[in-house]
N, C-alpha and C positions, 0 to 999 in steps of 0.2 A: 409477520412482524420482523423488521430489521433493527437490530441493536447497533447503535452508533456509540462506540466506547468513549466515555468522557473521563480523561485522566488529568484534566486541568490544563491541557495544552492543545493548540491546533484549531482546525477549521471545522469543528463539529457542526456549526450552524449552517455553513454552506453545503455540507453533505446532506444535512437534514432537508434543506430547501430543495436540493436536487431530487431527493426521494419524494418530497411532497409534489414537485412538479410532475414527476412520473406517476403520481397517484398511488404510491405505495405507503403503507403504514410503517412508521419508524419511530424510534424512541432514543433520545440521548440519555445515556445512563452509565453508571459504574456499579449499579446494584446487581447482586448475583441473581436475585429472583427474576429481574427483567431479562437478563442475559440468558438465563436458563430456559425461559419460555419463548425466546425468539427462534426464528428459523434460520436467519443469516446474521453474520457479524461483520461490521466494518470498523477497522482501527485506523482512523485518520491521524494526522499529526504535522505540526510545524514547530520547529524550535530545536533546542539542544538535546542531544541523545542522552547524556547523563541525567539531566533533570527529568526527562521523560521516563527513564527506567526507574528513577527514584519514586516518582509519583505512581507508577504502575505497581511497584512492589508495596508501597505504602497502603494502597487500596486492595492489595492481594489480587489484583487483576491478572498477574502472571499465572497464578494457580487457577483462577476462574477460566481464563482463556485456554489453558492447557486442558482442562476438563471438557469444555464445550467444543473446542476445535480439534485437538489432537485425539481425544478419546471418543467423543460422541460423533465427530466427523461433520460438524456443521460447516456449510460454505462460509469461507472467510476471505475478506478483502482488506489488505493493508494498503494505505495510501501515503506516499512520500516518506516522512519520518516513520509512519506506521509500517512501511516496508523495511526500512533500515533496522528497526527494533527487532526484526526476526533474525538478524545476523548473530553470529557467535560473539562479536565484539565490535567496538568502534574506536577509532583513533582521534575522535573529535575532542579536543581539549584534554588530552590524556587517553589512557586505555580503559575502556569500560565494557563490562559484560552486557550482552544483549539477552534476548529470550532464548537464543540458540536453536531455533527451529530450522535454520538453514546454515550450512557451513560457509563461512566467509567473513571478511572484515569490512567494516565501513571505512572508506578511505576518502581523502580530499581529492576533488577533481584537479587535474593538472592544467586546466585551461589557460591560466595566466601565463604559463610558459610559452603559449602560442599567441599571446597578446589579446586573448579574449577576456571580457569582463567577468568578474565573479561577484556575487553568485550567478549561476546560470538561471536567468529569468526570461521567460517568454516561450513562444511556440517553437517546437522542433519536431521533425519527422522521426518516427520510430520504424525499425525494421523488425517484422515479426518472424521469429525463428521456427515456430511450431504452431500448428492449428490448436485452437482452444475455444471453448464455448463463449468466453467473454469477448472474443473478437469476431463473433458471428455477424456477418453482414457488413463488416468494415472494409472499405475500399483501401487496399494496401498502398495504392498510389497517392492517397490523400490521408494517410494515417498520421495526422499531426495532433500533438497534444501539448498542454501547457505545463511547463516545468518551473519550479522555484527551489533551488538547492545548491549547496556547495560541496556536499559529500555524496558518495554513491556506494552501493553494496557490491563488493567484488565477489561475485558468486563463484564458488569453487567448483561446483558441479555444472558443467555445460548442459547436461540433460534437464536441469531445472531452470535454465534461462529461456524465457518465453519471448522476449523482445529486447532489442538494444537500441541505443541512440549514440550519436557522436557530438561531442562538444569539446574540442581540443583533443580528446581521446574517446575511444569507444567505451561505453559503460552500459551496464545492465539497466534496462528500462522496465522490465517486468519479469517476475519469477513465478513458478508454480510447482506444486506437488500435491497430488491427491485432491483434497477439498480446499486447498489453500492457493490463493493467487494474490499477488501484490504488485503495485506499480510505483515507480519513482515519480511519475507525472501525476497531475491532479485531474482526474476525470470530471470532478464536480466543477472545474473551471474551464473545461475543454469543449464547451458548447455541444454541438451535435454529436461529435465523435465520443465525447465523454458521457453524454446521456445514453448513447447506444451501448457503451460498455457497462454502465451502471444497470441498465435494464437487462442486459444479458446476464449480469451477475445475479440479479434477483431471480431470474428465470432458471438459472443454473441449478440443477438438482432439486428444483422446487418440489417436485412430486414426491421425492423420498427424503426430504430434509426433516 
């Protein structure tokens, strides 16, 4: 069972639909009992960082996720805003504390300085820095995914950067550490490549989850 975390923001239904298409059981929930009994956890998200963190804390999801992911070691996937929330802080509309699982700040893309439209919306290639089970079977020559964002996580530890992308500047497209992986792009909107990634995630550590 895959728990898709519902904190009142984001694309939970599209992630659920992708899991359903792949024939995996999933549940959209913020209930501790549901999350406790799942094998994998997905934290999606679209919207403002500060409001997201407010909703997460209001539902005590920060404590629940810490217990299930950091201490129990369940496979975890953050998507878009769900990746940014793992940072130490964000500069979006002021400075706001994140979950602090990864060192780094969420910063605004500088694409407008190069005459590019903001937000960054659409398909873009990623460059994979390290091998990881979620990219198993992906052709690096056609590693294209769908993005919708204006901010990015400035990952402080290069060893935790799994992939990067370029849009006016080079920015982190995916991060990882131990049982945690997160992407700035939307796999649930990325057609075949995204479905491959989501399937790989569910199969990742499935035997010992």
